[in-house]
N, C-alpha and C positions, 0 to 999 in steps of 0.2 A: 504494499499500499504506499503510495506516494503522498507526502504531506506538503511539499513545496514544489513550485515550478522551477526547473533548472535554469540558471542564468547563463550557463555555458553548455555548448553542445555535448550531449552525453556520448559515451563510448558505446557504439552499436555495431560490433563486428559482423554479426549475422545479417542485420538489416542492410548494412553497407554493400553486401553482396547481391542484393535484390534490386535490379534495375528494371525488371519486368516480372509479371506473374509467372512466366516460364522459369525464371530463376527460383522463385518460391516453390514451384512444383518439383524442381530438381532436388530440393533439400529432403533429407530423411525426415519422416513424420515426427520422429522423436525430438527434432530440433524446433518444431513449430511453437511449442509453449515459450521457448526463449525468444523466438521472433516476436511473439505477442508482447512479451515484456519490454523488449527493445523498442518496438513500435509505439507502445503506450508512452514510454519515457520520451521518445523523440517527438511525439505529438505534443506532449506537455511543453517541451522546449520550443518547438517551432511556433505554436500558437502564442506562447509567452512572448516571442519576438515580434510576431506579426499582428497579434490580435485576431479576433474572428470567432467563429462558432467553435464551441469547446466541448461541452458536456456530452452532446449527442455522439460525437466522434469517439470519445472515450468508451462509450457504451457498446460500440460495434467493432471493437478491435478484433475480438475472436471470430465474430461472424465474417468480417472482411477477409481475414486470413483463410478461414475455412472455404469461403466461396471461391477465392482465386486459386486455392489448392485443389479443389474438387472439379471446378468447371474450366473448360479450355477457353479462357478469355484471351483476346477479344472476339474469337469466333463465336463462342457462346456469349450471350448478351446479359449484362447486369444493368438493370434500370433502378437507380436510386431515387426514391421519392424525396421531394423537397431539396435535398442536397446538404442539409446541415450535418448529416452523418457521413459525408463523402470524403472527409479529410484523410482517414486511413487509406481509403481507396486510391487517392491521389498519390500518397506516399509510396504505395506498392506498385504503381504504374508509371514509374519513370520520372516523377516530379519531386522526389525526396529533397534534393538540395535546393529546389526553388521554393519550398514551403515557407521559409521565413519571410518571403516577399509576397505571399498570397494576399490578394485583395488590393494590390498596388498595380499601377499601370505596367510595371515591368515583370510582374509575377503572375501566377495562376489565378483563375477566377475563383470566387468563393463557392461556386456551385459547379456541378458537371457541365461541361461545355463541349459540344461535338467538335468544334473546330480546334480545340485544344489537344485532344487525344483520341485515338481510336477506341480506347477503353471507356470513354465517356459517351455512352450510347444515346443519351437523350438529354437535352438541355432542360433543366428544371429550375424552379424557383417558387412557383405555386405548389401547393400540396395536392395529393390525391390523383396525380396524373400518371403514376408509374404503371398501374395495372392496365389502363387503356393503351398506353404506348407499348408495353410489353406484349399485349394481346395483338396489336397491329403487327409487331415484328414476328410473332409466332405464326400468324395467318399468312404473312408474306413468305416465311420459310416453308410453310406447308404448300403454298401455291408453286413455289420454286423447287419443291422436293429437296430441300436442303436439311440434312439431319443436325440441326443445331438446337441448343438449349436456350430458353429465355426465362429470366428470373426477374421478378419485380420485388423490391424490398420496400415495404411501407410501414410507417409507424402507427401506433394505436390511435394517435390523434388524427393523423391524415386519413385513416380509414373511416372516420366518422362522416366524412363528406359524401354527399350523394353520388358524386361522379365515380367514386371508388366502387360503390355497390352497383351502379349501372354497368361498369366494366366487368365486375364479378359475374353479374347476371348474364351478360353477353358471352363471356368466356365459357361459362358452364353450358350455355346453349350450343356453342360452337364445338364443345369438347376439345378446346385448344390444348396443344401440347405445351404447357407452361407451368411454372412454379411461382406461387406467391408466398413470400415470407413476411409474416406479421411480426415486426420488431416491437414487442410490447414492453415498454419501459415505465409504465405508470399504472394504467388500469388493466385488470386481468379478466379475460373471458372466464377462466376458472383458476382456482388456486393450484399451484404445483403440489401434487400429493406424493412426491418422492419417487422412490425406486420403482414402485409398481407402475406409476404413470410412465416412467422412462421405458419400462419393459414393454408395455403395450405400444408405445410409440415406435420402438424398434421393430416389433412384430408387424404393425400396420404399415410401416415404410419398407418392409422387406419384400423381396420378389416372391418368397414362399407364400406369404399371406395373400399377396395380390393374385398370384396364380390360383391359390385355393379359392379365393372369392370369385374369380372369373370362372373357374371350373365348376364351382358349385352353382353359379348362376346358369350355366349352360345345361346342367343336369336338372336343377330344380325348377327352372322356368317352364319346363314341360308340365310341371305339377303346380299350378298357380298358388294353391293354398299353402303348400310346403315352402315355396320360394318366398311368399309373403311373410310366413312365420320366421324363416331364416333371416330375412332382411330386417324385420322388426327386432329380432334378438340381437343382431349386430348393432343396431341403432341404440338399443337400451344399454348394451354393454359399453359402448362408447360414451354414452351419456353419463355413466357412473364415474368415469375417470377423466374425460375430456369432452365437455359439452360443446362440440363443434357442429351442432345440428344445423345452425343457420347456414354455414358454409357448405355443408353436405347437401342441403336443400337447393343451394344455388348451383349445384353440379360439380363441386370440388370434393376431392378426397382430403379429409382433414387429418392432420397429424400434429400431436403435441398436446399441451405445451411442453417444451423442453428448456433446459437451462441454456441460455444464449452465451454463457461464459464458460461452459464446459466444452472445450475445444474438441476432445475426442468424440463426445456425443454428437456435436455438430457435424463433424466430418463423416462419422458413420451414417448418420441420418441423411445427410445430403448425398452421399454416395449411393445409398439405397434409393432415394427419391429420383436421382439422375437416371436410374435404370428403368424407371416407370414411365408411363405416358399418360396423356390426358391432363386435365386441370388438377393440380395438386396445391394444397394449402398447408404451409408449415407455420405453426405458432411457436415463437420463441420468446422467452422472458429474459429481459436484460435490465441492467441498472444504468440509468443516465449518470454520467460522471464516473463510471466504474474505474477503480484503481487510484483515484485522487480523492483523498478523504474530504476536503472542503466541498468538492463538487457533489460527492455522494450525499453529504448532509444537506446541501442547498443547491439542487440542480437548476433551479430557476435563476438564482443569482449568477451561476456559472454557465448559463446557456451560451453566453458570448463573453469574450474578454477584450479589454484594451491591452495594448502592448505593456509589458511590465516596466519598460523603460520610459513610459509616458510621464513627463514631468507633472508634478501635482499642480492643480489649478488653485490659485490663491483665492480668487473670488469667483464662485460658481454662479453663473447667470441661470435663472430658471428657463427651462425649455418650453416650447409651445405645448408639449404634452403636459408639463406641470401646470401651465396656465389652464388648460382644459380640465385637468383633474380637480384643481381648486374650484374652478367655476362650477363644475358639476355638483360638488358637495354644497356649495353656496346656493345654487339654484334649487337643489332638492330640498333644502331646508325651507326655502320660500314657497315651493309649490309641490304639494304631495302627489300631483298627477305625474310627475317626472318618473320615467322608467328608463334605465340605461341598459344597452345591449352591446356586447362585444363578441366577435367571432374569435375567441381564444387569444385575445391580446390585452389581458388585464394589466400586466406590468408595463408593456410597451406603450399603452395608452394612458398610463398613470391613473388607473381606476382602483388601485388597491384600497386606498382610504374609503372610497365610496362603497366598495364591496363589503367592507367591515361595518360602516356606519348605516348602510341601507341595504342589508342583505336581501330583503324581500322585494326590493325594487331593482335588483341587479341580476342580469341574465347573461351568463357566459354560455354561448350556444355551441362551443367547440368550433372546429374548422368547418363552418357551414355558412358561408357568406350569403348565399341565396336565401336560406332560411332566416338569417338575421334580418334581412330587409323586409321579407314578407311578414315575419313575426311582428316587426314594428308597425307594419300596415294594419295588422289585426288589432294591435293595441290601440292604434289611433282611431280605428272604427268605433271603439267603445269608450272614447272619452279620455284615455290616457295620453300623455305627451311623451312619446318615445324619442330618445337620443341614441343614435347608432354611431358608436365610435369605431371607425374602420380606416385602415390604411388605403391610400389612393389606389395602389395597384391591385388591392384585393377587392375593392368595390367593383372593379371590372367584372368579377365573377357574378356579382349580383345585378348586372346591368339590366337584364331583362326584367327583373323584379322591380328595379328602380323605376323603369318605364311603366310597366303594366300594372303593378300592384300599388305603387305609391303615387307617381306623377299623374297617370291617367285618371285616377280617382281623386286627385287633389287632396291627399291625406296629409294630416298635420304631423310630419316627421322631420326631425332635424338630424342631418348627417354631419358629424364632426370628422373631417377627413384629414388624417395625419399622413406624414411622409409625402406631402405633395411636392412635386418638383424632383430635383436630383438628390438622391439619398447617399451618394458616395460609394463606399467600398463594395457594397452588395451588387452594384451594377444594374444592367438594364432590366433584369427580371423584377427588380424592386423599385425602380424609378417611378415616381408618380407624375409622369410626363404628359398624360393625356386627359386628365379629369376635366379640365376646363372645356376641352374640345368635345368630349363625349357627353358632358352634361348640358352644355350650352344649347344643343339642338333639341333638348327635351322641353316641351311646354310646361308651364305652371311652376317651374322650379326657380328659386332664388339662389344665386351663387355669389359668395363673398370671399374676398382675398385680403386677409389682414397683412399690414405692412410691419407691424410690431406687436409686442405682447399685449399692450393695453388695447389696441385695436382688436386683437383676437378675442379678448374677454368681452368687449362690447358687441362684437359681431355674433358671438355665441349667444349672448343674451337677446340680441335683436332677431336672430334666426329662430330662437326659441319662442319669442313673442309673436312672430309672424304666423299667421294661420295658413298652413299649406306646406308643401315641401321646401326645405331650405338646406343649403350646404355651406359650411365654412371650411375652406381648404387651407391648411397651414403646413409649413415645411418641417422637416426633421431638425432636431437640435434647438439651440437657443437663437434668439433674435437679436434685435438691436440693443436690448438691455433696458427698454422703457418700462418703468415700474407700473404695475397694475394697481388700481384702486379697489377698495372693497365694494364701492357702489358700482352699479352697472348702468351704462348710458344706452338709451334706445336710439339707434341711428335712423335717420330718415331713409326710407327705402329708395335705393337707386340713386343716391346722391354722393358724388365725389367731393374732394376738398383740395383746394390749391395750397400746396405746401411752400412754394417759392414762386415769385413773379419776376420775370426778366426785366432788366432795366434798359434793354436795347429798344430804341425808338424806331429805328429803321434798319434796313439791311436784312441779314439772314437771321430772323428770330426763330428760336427752337423751343418746342414744348414737349416735355416728356409726359406721356400718359402711362402711369405705372400701375400694375396690378400685383400687389402683394410684396413679397420679399425683396425684389430688386430696388425698392425705393431708396435704400441707404446708398447704393452705388450710384443711382441716378442723381442724388443730391450732391455727391462729390463732383460728378461731371458737370452738373449745372453751375457749380461755383466757378469752375474753370472757364466755361464758355458763356456764362451769364444766361442761363436758360430758365424757362418756366418749368415747374414740376407740379404735376397733378397726381394725387393719390386717388385713383379711380374708385377704390373700395369694392364696387359692385361690377361684376361681369354681366350679371343679368338680375334685374333690369339695368341696362346701361344708362349712364347719365348722358343722354343724347344731347341735351341742351348745352352741357359743358363741353362735350366733344365739338359741337358746331361752333361754339364760341372760340375754342382754341384753334380750330382749323381755319376760321375766318381771320384771326388776328396774328397767326404765325406762318412762317414760310416753310417750316418743316415740323411735322408731327412724328415723334418717335414713340412707339409703343414698346413697353417692356413687360415681360412675363416669364415666370419659371414654368413654362408649359410648352408643348409643341407649337411651333409657329403656325402650322397648318390647322386651320379650324379653331384657333385659340382666341384669346381676348383681342389680339391685334386684328384678327379677321372681323370681329364684331365692330371695331372702330372703323375699319375700311367700309363695311356694309353701311354703317351710319353716314359716313361722309359721302359715299356714292348716292345713297337715297336722298341726301340733302342737296345734291347737285353743287357741291362745293369743290372747286379746283384747288387741290392742296397736295403737296408732296408728303408721302407717308413712308416711314422706315419701320418695319416690324422686326423686333429683336426678341428672341426666345430660344427654345431648344430646336436645333435644326432637324431636318428630316432623315436622321439616321440614329441608330442606337448608340448611346453614350456608354462606353465601357467602364468597368470598375476603376475607381481612382479616388483620391481625396476630394471632398466637395469643392474646395477652393480651386483645385486644378480642373475639375469639371466645369466650373463656372468660367474659368479662363479659356478653356478649349471651346466653349460655346459662345465666347465673346460677351459674357454677362457680367464680368468684373469691370472695374473702373477703366482700366486700360482698353479693354475690348470695346466697351460702349463708346468711349471717346474716339477711338480709331474709326469705328463704323460711322459715327456722326460726321466727323471731319471729311471722310471720304465721300459721303453722300452730299455734303455741302459743296465740295469741290466739283462734283459731277453735275450738280444742278445749277451751278453759278453761270 
């Protein structure tokens, strides 16, 4: 058991010999426990250097070694769900020495990435996709008559999403040749009952048992009553020691649960399962943070780490999530109608205090974004005031429900949308780059973009008081450091505010129309070129009167947003100016039409031209071109 994160690279003689899974498979099986020990220690070291997802990887060390030992990867396909658990996989597949630079522009991505390695079979970021993707691969191999194995590894949280069950249902119907591994590290389908349970697992995963069952079926199916009796007997026997009836009914042969840290048991079971065909479901029980004592005691705290070398912050500014969490409690105290919903993001959305103070008004729906949105709609139907705390990229999953269940019915639901814009090291799977674009086209919805912490609190209050769908989208991390007040101000719907007025009387007058977080950078540029700065506040309804005023009195309008340029707030401004028949030059700045890879937020802003230098350069170039 490790108790500290190594500050220097550990000595790992066996691990250093493994540059590919083929090297792992060439080792004597007796050496594999030592490989696991070295892999776990190296993982502690590398994540300590780089920061990143932590506890999940520690929990699948033995599973990862067993999978690459038993299966002929990359010919056989491993599909890791979510990707939080994929760090050991990356270490064993040729990226060991790059791991200290993971999540930087120069290093590997935080999640499996097809372009990065042939061992990364599917790009993930959202949960519950692995079974569908693995099923697609299995069906392709069947059509191509390629004898390859396909394995989906999914967690107990991810399998709660509806998509996972849709895939299981289809796989059972197709009788697809695939293996699904449920990595259960929190909730259990059944308690592990020890040796007897392992014994039956070995029997059920053996060729002997499968042959016996298949042979018996051929004999007994001629006698329907006898076959039905045998089938029910098998079901009841399984139910006593491993209640996997749900998965059996979906068409899978269920095996387990087994100890996911027992390497020998894992290898034996996987080798047996590899010899079988059809849909197979293996349930393993692991411990998140396994082998590192602090993470085992508090896996939530150690879900992800910052680099251990990170200098301490002397004055910690509250994050936008902190602002939301405080507002939520304050609003709940003032209005008993408030109900809060999160799809498994209590800590990330800063809802811990609310969950403790208002447990009867707090609903964690697990990884079920679609359900979260429609649940809110149902609450609103009967007079409650639901607040859905959700990350921008995850609301995409509930988009249909946002349209049909909330907006179409004009229901009174507030969406607190976190991680809007560029999120940094997690990369394109987690960037909230599209929410303005995909929400702006929906009728009935109000969209607000706070430029600082105080504005965020007031917008949450204003959105809450608005009767109908409303969304407040705010970025990850801390803002400008503007202190929030205990009171809450009701903002006039659809009204922006002029933050700075240009002193230029003639010539090339510039006005920045800013939506949200880029306001601070716009103010810096405005001081250099003496420009007007407008905090637009609302994307929808747009302050059209203010837009027309700025377009009529300035030579260049510059729109700024931390969202995709295509279809975003800048597009709304262009539509307004066009409809008003105003001739005016417009420069739209935001996230360009390509995926922004993992990097620090500041470098991402630089690369997108959203920092002070980038904005200033773009404006000056445009002024020269239109002179």
